[in-house]
LUMDRENVEX-251281 format. One record per residue (C-alpha): x, y, z; residue in three letters. Coordinates in nm, 2 decimals, always signed. Layout:
N
[[X, Y, Z], "ala"];
...
//
This chain:
459
[[-9.12, -12.62, +11.79], "unk"];
[[-9.24, -12.97, +11.85], "unk"];
[[-8.98, -13.23, +11.74], "unk"];
[[-8.98, -13.60, +11.71], "unk"];
[[-8.75, -13.77, +11.98], "unk"];
[[-8.64, -14.13, +12.00], "unk"];
[[-8.46, -14.23, +12.33], "unk"];
[[-8.28, -14.57, +12.32], "unk"];
[[-8.19, -14.75, +12.65], "unk"];
[[-8.05, -15.08, +12.70], "unk"];
[[-8.30, -15.24, +12.95], "unk"];
[[-8.61, -15.05, +13.10], "unk"];
[[-8.53, -15.21, +13.44], "unk"];
[[-8.57, -15.04, +13.77], "unk"];
[[-8.25, -14.82, +13.79], "unk"];
[[-8.11, -14.48, +13.79], "unk"];
[[-8.05, -14.44, +13.42], "unk"];
[[-8.38, -14.59, +13.31], "unk"];
[[-8.58, -14.35, +13.56], "unk"];
[[-8.38, -14.07, +13.41], "unk"];
[[-8.48, -14.16, +13.06], "unk"];
[[-8.85, -14.21, +13.16], "unk"];
[[-8.87, -13.89, +13.32], "unk"];
[[-8.72, -13.73, +13.02], "unk"];
[[-8.97, -13.88, +12.81], "unk"];
[[-9.27, -13.78, +13.01], "unk"];
[[-9.14, -13.42, +13.05], "unk"];
[[-9.07, -13.38, +12.67], "unk"];
[[-9.40, -13.52, +12.59], "unk"];
[[-9.57, -13.26, +12.81], "unk"];
[[-9.39, -12.99, +12.62], "unk"];
[[-9.56, -13.12, +12.33], "unk"];
[[-9.30, -13.32, +12.14], "unk"];
[[-9.34, -13.65, +11.99], "unk"];
[[-9.16, -13.89, +12.20], "unk"];
[[-9.06, -14.26, +12.14], "unk"];
[[-8.86, -14.50, +12.35], "unk"];
[[-8.69, -14.81, +12.26], "unk"];
[[-8.54, -15.09, +12.47], "unk"];
[[-8.43, -15.45, +12.50], "unk"];
[[-8.63, -15.74, +12.64], "unk"];
[[-8.69, -15.70, +13.02], "unk"];
[[-8.62, -15.99, +13.25], "unk"];
[[-8.48, -16.08, +13.57], "unk"];
[[-8.55, -15.99, +13.94], "unk"];
[[-8.45, -15.61, +13.89], "unk"];
[[-8.82, -15.50, +13.80], "unk"];
[[-8.90, -15.28, +13.54], "unk"];
[[-9.03, -14.91, +13.46], "unk"];
[[-9.26, -15.03, +13.18], "unk"];
[[-9.56, -15.00, +13.39], "unk"];
[[-9.50, -14.65, +13.48], "unk"];
[[-9.48, -14.57, +13.11], "unk"];
[[-9.80, -14.75, +13.03], "unk"];
[[-9.96, -14.56, +13.30], "unk"];
[[-9.84, -14.23, +13.18], "unk"];
[[-9.96, -14.32, +12.81], "unk"];
[[-10.31, -14.42, +12.97], "unk"];
[[-10.32, -14.08, +13.12], "unk"];
[[-10.24, -13.92, +12.79], "unk"];
[[-10.53, -14.10, +12.62], "unk"];
[[-10.76, -14.01, +12.89], "unk"];
[[-10.67, -13.63, +12.85], "unk"];
[[-10.53, -13.63, +13.19], "unk"];
[[-10.16, -13.52, +13.07], "unk"];
[[-10.16, -13.17, +12.94], "unk"];
[[-9.89, -12.94, +12.77], "unk"];
[[-9.82, -12.58, +12.87], "unk"];
[[-10.07, -12.48, +12.59], "unk"];
[[-10.35, -12.67, +12.73], "unk"];
[[-10.34, -12.95, +12.45], "unk"];
[[-10.33, -13.30, +12.53], "unk"];
[[-9.99, -13.48, +12.55], "unk"];
[[-9.94, -13.73, +12.31], "unk"];
[[-9.86, -14.09, +12.44], "unk"];
[[-9.49, -14.19, +12.43], "unk"];
[[-9.43, -14.47, +12.15], "unk"];
[[-9.28, -14.78, +12.31], "unk"];
[[-9.07, -15.00, +12.11], "unk"];
[[-8.89, -15.33, +12.20], "unk"];
[[-8.58, -15.42, +12.02], "unk"];
[[-8.56, -15.79, +12.03], "unk"];
[[-8.16, -15.81, +12.03], "unk"];
[[-8.08, -15.51, +12.23], "unk"];
[[-7.90, -15.70, +12.53], "unk"];
[[-7.66, -15.59, +12.78], "unk"];
[[-7.39, -15.87, +12.72], "unk"];
[[-7.16, -15.85, +12.43], "unk"];
[[-7.29, -16.09, +12.14], "unk"];
[[-7.15, -16.02, +11.80], "unk"];
[[-7.43, -16.22, +11.62], "unk"];
[[-7.71, -16.05, +11.83], "unk"];
[[-7.55, -15.71, +11.83], "unk"];
[[-7.54, -15.70, +11.44], "unk"];
[[-7.91, -15.79, +11.44], "unk"];
[[-7.96, -15.51, +11.68], "unk"];
[[-7.79, -15.27, +11.45], "unk"];
[[-8.03, -15.37, +11.18], "unk"];
[[-8.35, -15.35, +11.40], "unk"];
[[-8.24, -15.01, +11.52], "unk"];
[[-8.18, -14.90, +11.17], "unk"];
[[-8.51, -15.01, +11.06], "unk"];
[[-8.68, -14.85, +11.35], "unk"];
[[-8.50, -14.51, +11.30], "unk"];
[[-8.57, -14.53, +10.93], "unk"];
[[-8.95, -14.58, +11.00], "unk"];
[[-8.98, -14.30, +11.26], "unk"];
[[-8.75, -14.05, +11.10], "unk"];
[[-8.69, -13.87, +11.43], "unk"];
[[-8.53, -13.52, +11.45], "unk"];
[[-8.34, -13.63, +11.75], "unk"];
[[-8.21, -13.96, +11.86], "unk"];
[[-8.10, -13.99, +12.23], "unk"];
[[-7.91, -14.29, +12.33], "unk"];
[[-7.86, -14.40, +12.71], "unk"];
[[-7.61, -14.65, +12.85], "unk"];
[[-7.30, -14.79, +12.70], "unk"];
[[-7.44, -15.08, +12.48], "unk"];
[[-7.74, -14.89, +12.32], "unk"];
[[-7.55, -14.59, +12.31], "unk"];
[[-7.28, -14.76, +12.07], "unk"];
[[-7.51, -14.93, +11.86], "unk"];
[[-7.79, -14.68, +11.86], "unk"];
[[-7.53, -14.39, +11.77], "unk"];
[[-7.40, -14.59, +11.49], "unk"];
[[-7.75, -14.67, +11.34], "unk"];
[[-7.86, -14.30, +11.37], "unk"];
[[-7.54, -14.16, +11.22], "unk"];
[[-7.62, -14.38, +10.90], "unk"];
[[-7.97, -14.28, +10.88], "unk"];
[[-8.11, -14.08, +10.60], "unk"];
[[-8.18, -13.79, +10.68], "unk"];
[[-7.95, -13.80, +10.95], "unk"];
[[-8.10, -13.68, +11.29], "unk"];
[[-7.94, -13.50, +11.58], "unk"];
[[-7.76, -13.76, +11.77], "unk"];
[[-7.73, -13.72, +12.14], "unk"];
[[-7.59, -13.98, +12.40], "unk"];
[[-7.61, -13.95, +12.80], "unk"];
[[-7.32, -14.11, +13.00], "unk"];
[[-7.51, -14.24, +13.32], "unk"];
[[-7.21, -14.43, +13.44], "unk"];
[[-6.86, -14.54, +13.31], "unk"];
[[-6.85, -14.88, +13.14], "unk"];
[[-6.49, -14.91, +13.24], "unk"];
[[-6.46, -15.15, +13.53], "unk"];
[[-6.19, -15.17, +13.80], "unk"];
[[-5.88, -15.38, +13.72], "unk"];
[[-5.87, -15.63, +14.02], "unk"];
[[-5.84, -15.97, +14.11], "unk"];
[[-5.58, -16.24, +13.99], "unk"];
[[-5.34, -16.20, +13.70], "unk"];
[[-5.58, -16.36, +13.44], "unk"];
[[-5.87, -16.14, +13.58], "unk"];
[[-5.68, -15.84, +13.54], "unk"];
[[-5.58, -15.91, +13.21], "unk"];
[[-5.92, -15.98, +13.10], "unk"];
[[-6.06, -15.66, +13.26], "unk"];
[[-5.79, -15.46, +13.08], "unk"];
[[-5.88, -15.61, +12.75], "unk"];
[[-6.26, -15.54, +12.81], "unk"];
[[-6.20, -15.19, +12.93], "unk"];
[[-5.97, -15.13, +12.61], "unk"];
[[-6.25, -15.26, +12.40], "unk"];
[[-6.50, -15.03, +12.55], "unk"];
[[-6.28, -14.74, +12.51], "unk"];
[[-6.21, -14.81, +12.16], "unk"];
[[-6.61, -14.85, +12.09], "unk"];
[[-6.67, -14.54, +12.29], "unk"];
[[-6.44, -14.34, +12.06], "unk"];
[[-6.60, -14.48, +11.76], "unk"];
[[-6.94, -14.37, +11.91], "unk"];
[[-6.82, -14.04, +11.99], "unk"];
[[-6.73, -13.96, +11.66], "unk"];
[[-7.09, -14.03, +11.56], "unk"];
[[-7.28, -13.79, +11.78], "unk"];
[[-7.35, -13.43, +11.80], "unk"];
[[-7.35, -13.40, +12.16], "unk"];
[[-7.25, -13.60, +12.47], "unk"];
[[-7.42, -13.54, +12.80], "unk"];
[[-7.28, -13.65, +13.14], "unk"];
[[-7.50, -13.70, +13.46], "unk"];
[[-7.19, -13.56, +13.65], "unk"];
[[-6.87, -13.37, +13.55], "unk"];
[[-6.67, -13.67, +13.67], "unk"];
[[-6.79, -13.87, +13.36], "unk"];
[[-6.66, -13.62, +13.12], "unk"];
[[-6.32, -13.61, +13.28], "unk"];
[[-6.30, -13.98, +13.27], "unk"];
[[-6.39, -14.01, +12.90], "unk"];
[[-6.14, -13.73, +12.79], "unk"];
[[-5.87, -13.89, +13.01], "unk"];
[[-5.93, -14.20, +12.77], "unk"];
[[-5.91, -13.98, +12.46], "unk"];
[[-6.29, -14.01, +12.39], "unk"];
[[-6.42, -13.71, +12.21], "unk"];
[[-6.32, -13.34, +12.25], "unk"];
[[-6.42, -13.12, +12.54], "unk"];
[[-6.67, -12.93, +12.33], "unk"];
[[-6.85, -13.24, +12.24], "unk"];
[[-6.97, -13.28, +12.64], "unk"];
[[-7.23, -13.10, +12.84], "unk"];
[[-7.31, -13.17, +13.21], "unk"];
[[-7.68, -13.21, +13.28], "unk"];
[[-7.76, -13.35, +13.61], "unk"];
[[-8.01, -13.64, +13.63], "unk"];
[[-8.35, -13.51, +13.71], "unk"];
[[-8.58, -13.66, +13.97], "unk"];
[[-8.93, -13.59, +14.10], "unk"];
[[-8.80, -13.37, +14.38], "unk"];
[[-9.14, -13.32, +14.55], "unk"];
[[-9.19, -13.69, +14.58], "unk"];
[[-8.89, -13.72, +14.85], "unk"];
[[-8.97, -13.42, +15.05], "unk"];
[[-9.10, -13.52, +15.40], "unk"];
[[-9.49, -13.46, +15.41], "unk"];
[[-9.65, -13.30, +15.71], "unk"];
[[-9.73, -13.65, +15.85], "unk"];
[[-9.39, -13.79, +15.80], "unk"];
[[-9.37, -13.90, +16.19], "unk"];
[[-9.68, -14.10, +16.16], "unk"];
[[-9.59, -14.27, +15.81], "unk"];
[[-9.24, -14.33, +15.96], "unk"];
[[-9.38, -14.50, +16.26], "unk"];
[[-9.62, -14.71, +16.06], "unk"];
[[-9.37, -14.83, +15.79], "unk"];
[[-9.13, -14.91, +16.08], "unk"];
[[-9.38, -15.14, +16.25], "unk"];
[[-9.47, -15.32, +15.90], "unk"];
[[-9.10, -15.39, +15.87], "unk"];
[[-9.04, -15.52, +16.24], "unk"];
[[-8.83, -15.20, +16.31], "unk"];
[[-8.88, -15.04, +16.66], "unk"];
[[-8.93, -14.65, +16.68], "unk"];
[[-8.61, -14.60, +16.86], "unk"];
[[-8.38, -14.83, +16.63], "unk"];
[[-8.09, -14.65, +16.42], "unk"];
[[-8.15, -14.74, +16.05], "unk"];
[[-7.89, -14.74, +15.78], "unk"];
[[-8.07, -14.75, +15.45], "unk"];
[[-7.93, -14.87, +15.12], "unk"];
[[-8.13, -14.85, +14.80], "unk"];
[[-7.97, -15.03, +14.52], "unk"];
[[-7.99, -15.37, +14.35], "unk"];
[[-7.86, -15.65, +14.53], "unk"];
[[-7.58, -15.73, +14.28], "unk"];
[[-7.21, -15.69, +14.21], "unk"];
[[-7.06, -15.37, +14.29], "unk"];
[[-7.32, -15.22, +14.51], "unk"];
[[-7.13, -15.27, +14.81], "unk"];
[[-7.35, -15.48, +15.05], "unk"];
[[-7.07, -15.71, +15.13], "unk"];
[[-6.86, -15.40, +15.23], "unk"];
[[-7.16, -15.31, +15.48], "unk"];
[[-7.15, -15.65, +15.63], "unk"];
[[-6.78, -15.63, +15.67], "unk"];
[[-6.80, -15.28, +15.81], "unk"];
[[-7.08, -15.32, +16.06], "unk"];
[[-7.11, -15.71, +16.12], "unk"];
[[-6.95, -15.72, +16.47], "unk"];
[[-7.15, -15.40, +16.58], "unk"];
[[-7.48, -15.53, +16.44], "unk"];
[[-7.44, -15.84, +16.65], "unk"];
[[-7.37, -15.68, +16.98], "unk"];
[[-7.61, -15.38, +16.93], "unk"];
[[-7.98, -15.48, +16.86], "unk"];
[[-8.09, -15.15, +16.80], "unk"];
[[-7.89, -15.07, +16.49], "unk"];
[[-8.06, -15.22, +16.16], "unk"];
[[-7.94, -15.22, +15.80], "unk"];
[[-8.24, -15.19, +15.56], "unk"];
[[-8.18, -15.30, +15.22], "unk"];
[[-8.43, -15.17, +14.97], "unk"];
[[-8.40, -15.36, +14.64], "unk"];
[[-8.36, -15.69, +14.49], "unk"];
[[-8.12, -15.87, +14.26], "unk"];
[[-7.92, -16.18, +14.18], "unk"];
[[-7.72, -16.17, +14.47], "unk"];
[[-7.98, -16.17, +14.72], "unk"];
[[-7.96, -16.53, +14.83], "unk"];
[[-7.57, -16.52, +14.86], "unk"];
[[-7.57, -16.21, +15.07], "unk"];
[[-7.85, -16.35, +15.30], "unk"];
[[-7.63, -16.67, +15.35], "unk"];
[[-7.31, -16.46, +15.42], "unk"];
[[-7.52, -16.26, +15.68], "unk"];
[[-7.65, -16.57, +15.86], "unk"];
[[-7.29, -16.73, +15.85], "unk"];
[[-7.19, -16.41, +16.04], "unk"];
[[-7.46, -16.48, +16.30], "unk"];
[[-7.68, -16.19, +16.19], "unk"];
[[-8.06, -16.23, +16.18], "unk"];
[[-8.25, -16.14, +15.85], "unk"];
[[-8.61, -16.04, +15.79], "unk"];
[[-8.73, -16.09, +15.43], "unk"];
[[-9.02, -15.84, +15.47], "unk"];
[[-9.16, -15.93, +15.12], "unk"];
[[-9.15, -16.29, +15.15], "unk"];
[[-9.29, -16.29, +15.53], "unk"];
[[-9.55, -16.01, +15.48], "unk"];
[[-9.65, -15.78, +15.78], "unk"];
[[-9.59, -15.93, +16.12], "unk"];
[[-9.36, -16.20, +15.97], "unk"];
[[-9.06, -16.36, +16.16], "unk"];
[[-8.69, -16.35, +16.11], "unk"];
[[-8.46, -16.62, +15.97], "unk"];
[[-8.14, -16.67, +16.17], "unk"];
[[-7.82, -16.84, +16.12], "unk"];
[[-7.99, -17.18, +16.09], "unk"];
[[-8.26, -17.07, +15.84], "unk"];
[[-8.52, -17.08, +16.09], "unk"];
[[-8.75, -16.81, +16.20], "unk"];
[[-9.05, -16.73, +16.44], "unk"];
[[-9.28, -16.45, +16.48], "unk"];
[[-9.36, -16.22, +16.79], "unk"];
[[-9.08, -16.06, +16.95], "unk"];
[[-8.83, -16.22, +16.73], "unk"];
[[-8.95, -16.02, +16.46], "unk"];
[[-8.78, -15.72, +16.63], "unk"];
[[-8.44, -15.87, +16.67], "unk"];
[[-8.33, -15.86, +16.28], "unk"];
[[-8.02, -15.70, +16.20], "unk"];
[[-8.09, -15.67, +15.85], "unk"];
[[-8.44, -15.60, +15.68], "unk"];
[[-8.48, -15.69, +15.31], "unk"];
[[-8.78, -15.54, +15.12], "unk"];
[[-8.73, -15.68, +14.78], "unk"];
[[-8.86, -15.47, +14.51], "unk"];
[[-9.00, -15.15, +14.58], "unk"];
[[-9.19, -14.92, +14.34], "unk"];
[[-9.02, -14.62, +14.27], "unk"];
[[-9.32, -14.41, +14.41], "unk"];
[[-9.27, -14.59, +14.75], "unk"];
[[-8.90, -14.56, +14.79], "unk"];
[[-8.93, -14.22, +14.95], "unk"];
[[-9.14, -14.37, +15.25], "unk"];
[[-8.86, -14.61, +15.32], "unk"];
[[-8.62, -14.32, +15.34], "unk"];
[[-8.82, -14.15, +15.56], "unk"];
[[-8.82, -14.44, +15.79], "unk"];
[[-8.46, -14.44, +15.79], "unk"];
[[-8.18, -14.24, +15.97], "unk"];
[[-7.87, -14.24, +15.73], "unk"];
[[-7.84, -14.33, +15.36], "unk"];
[[-7.53, -14.57, +15.29], "unk"];
[[-7.42, -14.61, +14.93], "unk"];
[[-7.10, -14.79, +14.91], "unk"];
[[-7.10, -14.86, +14.54], "unk"];
[[-6.79, -14.92, +14.36], "unk"];
[[-6.93, -14.80, +14.03], "unk"];
[[-7.16, -14.51, +13.95], "unk"];
[[-7.23, -14.22, +13.72], "unk"];
[[-7.41, -13.99, +13.98], "unk"];
[[-7.61, -14.23, +14.21], "unk"];
[[-7.98, -14.09, +14.22], "unk"];
[[-8.03, -14.26, +14.55], "unk"];
[[-7.78, -14.00, +14.73], "unk"];
[[-7.99, -13.68, +14.64], "unk"];
[[-8.31, -13.85, +14.69], "unk"];
[[-8.18, -13.94, +15.05], "unk"];
[[-8.08, -13.60, +15.10], "unk"];
[[-8.42, -13.47, +14.98], "unk"];
[[-8.58, -13.70, +15.22], "unk"];
[[-8.39, -13.56, +15.53], "unk"];
[[-8.08, -13.80, +15.55], "unk"];
[[-7.73, -13.75, +15.53], "unk"];
[[-7.52, -13.96, +15.32], "unk"];
[[-7.23, -14.20, +15.33], "unk"];
[[-7.08, -14.32, +15.03], "unk"];
[[-6.79, -14.42, +14.84], "unk"];
[[-6.59, -14.15, +14.64], "unk"];
[[-6.63, -14.30, +14.29], "unk"];
[[-6.71, -14.11, +13.97], "unk"];
[[-6.99, -13.85, +14.01], "unk"];
[[-7.09, -13.95, +14.38], "unk"];
[[-6.89, -13.67, +14.53], "unk"];
[[-7.10, -13.40, +14.35], "unk"];
[[-7.39, -13.49, +14.57], "unk"];
[[-7.24, -13.65, +14.89], "unk"];
[[-7.00, -13.38, +14.99], "unk"];
[[-6.79, -13.44, +15.31], "unk"];
[[-6.88, -13.18, +15.58], "unk"];
[[-7.16, -13.03, +15.38], "unk"];
[[-7.41, -13.32, +15.30], "unk"];
[[-7.27, -13.64, +15.42], "unk"];
[[-6.92, -13.82, +15.44], "unk"];
[[-6.73, -13.94, +15.13], "unk"];
[[-6.52, -14.25, +15.19], "unk"];
[[-6.24, -14.39, +14.98], "unk"];
[[-6.41, -14.67, +14.76], "unk"];
[[-6.32, -15.00, +14.92], "unk"];
[[-6.20, -14.87, +15.25], "unk"];
[[-6.41, -15.07, +15.50], "unk"];
[[-6.25, -14.92, +15.80], "unk"];
[[-6.32, -14.57, +15.70], "unk"];
[[-6.67, -14.69, +15.59], "unk"];
[[-6.71, -14.81, +15.94], "unk"];
[[-6.59, -14.51, +16.10], "unk"];
[[-6.81, -14.26, +15.91], "unk"];
[[-7.13, -14.46, +16.01], "unk"];
[[-7.01, -14.46, +16.36], "unk"];
[[-6.95, -14.11, +16.36], "unk"];
[[-7.28, -14.01, +16.23], "unk"];
[[-7.47, -14.25, +16.46], "unk"];
[[-7.32, -14.09, +16.75], "unk"];
[[-7.43, -13.73, +16.64], "unk"];
[[-7.79, -13.66, +16.57], "unk"];
[[-7.70, -13.29, +16.54], "unk"];
[[-7.46, -13.35, +16.24], "unk"];
[[-7.70, -13.59, +16.09], "unk"];
[[-7.96, -13.31, +16.07], "unk"];
[[-7.73, -13.04, +15.97], "unk"];
[[-7.59, -13.23, +15.68], "unk"];
[[-7.93, -13.33, +15.56], "unk"];
[[-8.07, -12.97, +15.58], "unk"];
[[-7.78, -12.83, +15.36], "unk"];
[[-7.82, -13.15, +15.11], "unk"];
[[-8.19, -13.08, +15.07], "unk"];
[[-8.15, -12.72, +14.99], "unk"];
[[-7.87, -12.79, +14.72], "unk"];
[[-8.06, -13.10, +14.56], "unk"];
[[-8.40, -12.91, +14.54], "unk"];
[[-8.23, -12.69, +14.27], "unk"];
[[-7.97, -12.91, +14.12], "unk"];
[[-8.16, -13.22, +14.06], "unk"];
[[-8.52, -13.14, +13.95], "unk"];
[[-8.67, -13.30, +13.67], "unk"];
[[-8.78, -12.95, +13.53], "unk"];
[[-8.45, -12.82, +13.53], "unk"];
[[-8.31, -13.15, +13.34], "unk"];
[[-8.57, -13.12, +13.07], "unk"];
[[-8.51, -12.76, +13.02], "unk"];
[[-8.13, -12.84, +12.98], "unk"];
[[-8.22, -13.11, +12.75], "unk"];
[[-8.43, -12.85, +12.52], "unk"];
[[-8.11, -12.62, +12.52], "unk"];
[[-7.89, -12.91, +12.42], "unk"];
[[-8.11, -13.06, +12.16], "unk"];
[[-8.14, -12.72, +11.98], "unk"];
[[-7.74, -12.69, +11.99], "unk"];
[[-7.72, -13.07, +11.83], "unk"];
[[-7.99, -12.99, +11.56], "unk"];
[[-7.81, -12.69, +11.48], "unk"];
[[-7.48, -12.89, +11.44], "unk"];
[[-7.64, -13.17, +11.24], "unk"];
[[-7.81, -12.92, +11.00], "unk"];
[[-7.48, -12.75, +10.95], "unk"];
[[-7.31, -13.07, +10.86], "unk"];
[[-7.56, -13.17, +10.62], "unk"];
[[-7.56, -12.84, +10.43], "unk"];
[[-7.18, -12.85, +10.42], "unk"];
[[-7.20, -13.20, +10.28], "unk"];
[[-7.46, -13.11, +10.02], "unk"];
[[-7.25, -12.81, +9.90], "unk"];
[[-6.94, -13.03, +9.88], "unk"];
[[-7.15, -13.28, +9.68], "unk"];
[[-7.27, -12.99, +9.47], "unk"];
[[-6.92, -12.88, +9.37], "unk"];
[[-6.82, -13.24, +9.27], "unk"];
//
């Protein structure tokens, strides 16, 4: 039966958890459910998925999105929560709680499904206190707990913040009916911190549009065309990273691992797909290392390179860049950048399950990634890629050099990975799993409501 669902996400930027949420909304609307999506203000260089949501809604209005029974799918209700922000801010967080409570009270959803830590803590609290209480579900897309590192004061501060998050997550876990993990590793980490009980958790792998990443029949031509636009020769070896240019994504480790090799081997390239607050600093560091950088989004087709002196020229110099930055790339165009590459590199120090790894495998690339959180459930050493201890720059370098020298191994790993990902990470499978979990959560919520009513009647 159709139900009313409210998804809550902290920010609708370009990112894995946000794409997961939007695909869930679209899939559930196609099943005939009434779906709503709430999120905080969008700002900054990370981009936004709002345009995609609006395009889906426009297709619904035009009757182009249909349910299985032939009826037109309903547009997804879009709600901006003004004080839902990523940073901890007690005053604004209190206002956010009241805003969420009003929204839930007005929509009266059957299911409230929260995403990300901040939205998850506030959203679950507001939903749990609603009358009538909906089924409350939360998805862990990545751990809120950060590595304890740095000087003594930094380590003390990080431990205090991690402790605060653990207490908040324990509070929130007691106020929901099901917690979903995008990887089994997330469940293990939360249980190790005493958050919830094993029966609370379910693993639902993050879905993606599998068909979008599979190489088309004209992939050779499309690969050559994009390489030409980016200033990359047909025979160059390209290591691609699809991630925000921000903390913990590992771009610095890539520079440390391959800086010397890139300087002495002009046929090797780093292709960085994405943008972020660290862009300027990363470019400055690369230039200081003597590496040429091509900002493809700023220079346009046929643009030149900027070198250590910040200058640039066109023509042949456009082919000498060691690093090519694309800036923000719409999600529907990420696949062609993968097809134009040879190895996916994801040295991120903090993940749930990185969507870019299965996307790269689907596109025909082996993966090299740090062994953090759920990454090892997609990047499996000897099967789909090479998993490297987090922060070990020497092993990262060795893994990249090993794959660079063995085209046969690259092909074998990618083929195995593609077969695995087609099944495990499809959107259809994720939406189907959500249906199953929602039914369980609603049954639990109804049983709790009946027990509470009986207890009150006895009093």
